[in-house]
C-alpha positions, 0 to 999 in steps of 0.5 A: 043621532048623537053619533051624527052630531059628533061626526059633523062637529069633528068634521070641523077639525080637519076642515079648519086645518085644511082651510088654513093651508088653502084648501076648500073648507066645505069639501074638507068638512064633508071628508072630515065628517065621513072619515074623521081619522083619515081626514085629520091625518091627511089635513095635517100632512098636506102642504100649503097651497101658497098660490091660494093663500097669496090670493086670500092675502091680496084680497085682504089688502096685502101686497108683495114686497118688491125685494123679498116677495113676502106679503106685507101691508100696502101702507108699510114703509119697511118690510118686516121680513127683509127690513128693506125700506120700501119705495115711496111709490107703490111698485104695482102697475095698478097703483102706479100713475103709469101703466108701466111695470116698474118692478121690471126695471131692476135686476136683483143681485147678491150685492144689490140691484142693476138696471134692466136696460131692455125694460128701460128702453121699453119705458122710454118707448112707452113715454114716446108713444104717449108723447104728442111729438118727438120732444124731450121726455125729461120735460114732458113726463118729468113727474112720471119719470120722478115717481118711477125713479122714486120707486127704484132703489137709490143705488140705481137712480143715476144709472136709471137717469143715464139710460133714460137719456141714452134711450131717448137720444137713440130712439129719437135719432 
């Protein structure tokens, strides 16, 4: 009887280790209870399941940094991993006033960012579809454009504004 209790207790060790790496606690507890030594070594040698770990962190309220893709607190104003100043507006579509994915508007380069012209075109098309008539989207959607602009790195603000005006005139005419 005591052996079974020890086995049940020792099965917790590989289960805890495997669970911290994104694996099922219950399955690893059973595995550890039945074959402790093998399960312990196996749990130490397995790799982390980053996808599962990211899902757990996201359910705890963390989001990915738009610059380095590390998980950070939703309220953060500066990333603790890459030290980037985070945009005032959140870049995730679910937290953004529009249904548009703002993160796609920039392309990360070694020295900074570039505007993704195709995505700016899609953004202007999106605004034109929301518009009641073919009007000046700079006026009708000023708040939305400004919130998207604020979410972008400051080095691309002018380029973003130029591309908005270009695509508006190109798509209306």
